[in-house]
N, C-alpha and C positions, 0 to 999 in steps of 0.2 A: 387569503392575503393576496394567492392568485388573481381573484375576481377584481380586486381593488388596482392590482397592477394592469389586468388587461383592461379595465376602465381608465385609466391614465392612459394608456398608451393609444387607446381610441379618441380621447379626446384631443392628445397633442397631434394625432394624425389627420381631426376635422378642423383642429386650430391651423395647422401649418396649409391644408387645402383653401381654407377661406384667406390666410395672408399671404397665398400665390396668385389667388383669384381676382383677390384685391388690388394686388402688384401688378399683375399682366393687365386686365381692364384698364387702370388710372392709368398703365405706363403708357399701352397702345394709344390712348387718347391724348396723353401730355406731348407724345413723339410726334402723332398726328399734327397736333397743334404747330410743333416745334419745326417740323419740314415744311408746311405748307406756309406759314406765317414768317416764321422767323431763318431759316436756312434759305428760302429762295425758290425752294421745291416747291411752284406753284402747279402741280398736277394732281387734283383732286379726284380724277377720273384714273388716271393711271397708278395712283398709289394703291388703291383696293384690288388692282388689276395685278400688281406684284403680290398681295396677300394671298388672293386662290390661289396659285399652282402650290404655294406652301402649303394651305391649307388641304390641299387636296392630298400631296406627297404624305404630309405626317398626319392625315386621317387613316388613309392604307395602310402606313406602319404601324399605327396605334392599333389597328382593327384587324389585320392582316398577321402582322407577326407577334405583338404585344399581346393582343387576342384581348383587349378591354372589354370589348363586346364582340359578339358573333357578328358575323359578315351577313348582311341581310340585302337581298338583290333585288332590282327591280323587276315585277314580275310582267308586268302589260306596256303598251304602248301609252294606255289613260294613266297609268302611274307617272311614266317618263314625263308626260305633260305636266300634269300638276306640279310636280318638281320641280321643271324646268319654270313655272308662273311664279313659285315661290324664290327662285334664284334670280327674276329678273326684279322683283317687289324688295328681294334682299339688296340687288346692286342699286337700285332706285335709293332706298333708305340710307347705304353707307357712302353711297357719291354724294347725295343731299347734306350729310352730315361732314364731312369732309369739305366741301363748299364753303358751308356755314363756319368752319371752323378758322377760315382765311380772313374773313369779316368780324366773329364776336369772341370775345375771350371765354375761356373754356369755363369759367365759373356761370356764365349768363348762359354758354349751352348747355351747361346740366342742368340750369333752372328750367329750361322750356322742355328739355327732354323729360324730365320729370312729370309731364303732364300726358305721357304715354298712357295712363289708365283712363284718361278721359276719351282718348281715340278708342282704345281697345274697347271700351262699353258703347261708344257711340256706334264703332263699325259691327258691333257683335248684334245689337237692334237693326241695324239698318239690314245685313246680310243676313241672318237667321230671328228675326224677330222676338232674339231672347232679352226679355226683362228682369231687373233685378229690383229690388224693393227699393221705394221713394228715398226711404233715408242713406240708400247706398247710393243715388245719386246727387242726394244733397250734399254728400260728402265730397263730390266732385268740382262744388260750385268753388271751396279755398283754393281747389287745384288750380283751375284758373285763373280766379282772382289774383291768387299771388305772383303770376307771372306778368300780369297786367302791371300791378305795382312795381313788380321787378324790372319790367322792360322802362316804365316812367324813371327809374332811379338808376339806372345802367349809363353809366358815363360813356361807355363804347357803344352802343344802340346804333343798329345800323340794320337799315329797313329788308335789305336783300340778302345779308345773313340771317335774319331774324325769319323771313320766309321761307329760305332752304331749311333753314332748324327746324321750323314748325311742319314742314313738307316732311323730311326726313322722320320725325319724329311720328306724324299719321302714319308713314309709310313701311315704319318698324311695327306699328299697331296692328295694320294692316294685315301684314305676315303673318302675325300669330293669329289673327281671326280666321284668315285663309288659309292656314297649315291646320286648325283644327277642322274646318270645313272640308278639304279635300283630302286630307287623310286620315278621316275618320274611322273609317272602316278598319276591321281587326287585321285583315289581309294587306292593306295600305300600310299600317303605321310602321315609322323608321324612327327609332331614338334620336336622338339630336347630333350624334357622332355618324352614323350613317349618312343622315341627311345632309351632313356637311360634304361627307364624302363625295356623293351626287351632284349638289348644288355647286361645289366649288369649280369645277371644268366647265359647266354650263356658264358661268359668272363669266370667265375667261372669254367664251366665244361671244356674250352678251358685250360687255365692257370694251373688246378690242376695236369693231367698226367704230365705237363710239369714241374712244380717245383717237382713234387714226383722225377723225372728223375736228375733233372737239379741240384736241394738244395735238395737232401734226408735228409740232417742233420739240415734241418730247424727247425725243432719243437724243438729238444733237446737244439739246438744253442741259439734259440730265449728264451726259458725258463732259460737257464743260464744266459742269457743278461739280464732278468729280474728282476733275484734274484739279480745282481752285480747293476741294476740302478733300483731304484723303481717306475720311473715316463714311464718307458717302454711301460706299456702297455695303459698306458693315451697318450701316444707320438702317438701309433698307432692308437687310436681312434681319435684324434684331426685331424691327418691325414687324415683319412678315410674320416670323417667328411666336411673336407676342399677339399677333390677333389670332392664331392659331390655338397658343395657350389658355386665351382668354374664353373659347368655344370649349375647349377639353374639361379647363377647371370648371368650367359652368354646369356643366353635365356633371363632373364627379361630384360636386360640392351640393344637386339637386339629390345624387344617389344617397350619398352619404348622411343626409340631413332629411330635409323636405321642403315640398314647394313653399310653405308660407316661411319658413326658417329665410329663402331663398328670396323670398319679397321683401322680409323684413332687413337683410345683408344687401340687398339691392338698394333700399333706399338710403342706408347708413354709409354702405359707396358714394353713391352721390354726392353728399356731405362733406365725405374725407377728400373726394376728386377736385369741390369748389376750394376746400381750404392748401391745399397742394399746390394746385394752378396758380393761386392767389399769391402764393409765397413763393413760386418760381418766377412766374411772368411779371409780378409786381403791379398788374392791372389794377388800376383804381376801382374800390366799389363805394358805396353809399350806405348809408342807415336805412337807406329804403329799399335798396336792391336785397339786402340780405334780408330783411324783414320779410319782401315779398316771397323770395325763396321759401323760409322757413314758413309761411305761411302754407305755401305749395305744397312741404316735404309733409307737415301736419296733415294737409288734405289726403296726401296718398296713403298715410297711415291709418287716417279716419276710413278711407274708403276700402282699403286690405280690411280692416276689421269689421265693418259691417258688411262687407259681402260675405266672410266668414260666418259670420252668426247669422245671419238669414238666407245663410245658402240651403 
């Protein structure tokens, strides 16, 4: 009886984690879109710079005081430079994604983002000469073909937004491959929470000069917006906390399930985000666009399955 009760509690706990992970991921995506496209906050570089201090502070609290994971120290200048490199690439992916949200609907943004496995496989081959089975590469064909079809059927297609979205997706894949290379030795491996703790302050330092050059009027315009919209600062604070929560819950879901489960849940999360964004923002969609995205998702699922079988 106690075993059954324990199993139910574990199932409830994992289900709560997954729902919270979905909510934070989709929430920060939709709120980014709302701020950047609908709210007049047109600062895609300053926005992640707001996220990073919150991520650094909350990571420190979670590790040092809540002791969710042991604190890992950077042991050498070489390790610091590796983490700094990852931080810069991470910044590029986030900024690119935010810029794309100014021009593209969330639904199409997610369709393009689903091609991450294609870029991951490409960079893994170019940087490590790691080869997969041919059938695994074959599964990537519908991943790319689906986005091509979805692009042709997207009423809100914007070339610059599309290029930035593709660039952000490629940067995200590049970071994951680079992380595997740079932090591959046992003495240098950092779990995702400690990595975020060290990457966040570096990201602020990297983004600050870019913000001052590319968005010089950000402070004055943000203060003007804050006078017009009384909830401006609350939205930015909630947005920053949700950005950290997405990373924390991603770590916890992986810890309590498995990498494969996370991959499956991630595929489903993209589809949920598409549906919710269409309902909220009322952006027009076509049968061709939906069909293209569906082909991409099926290709991602097939890629994950063939990779698992032929590993």
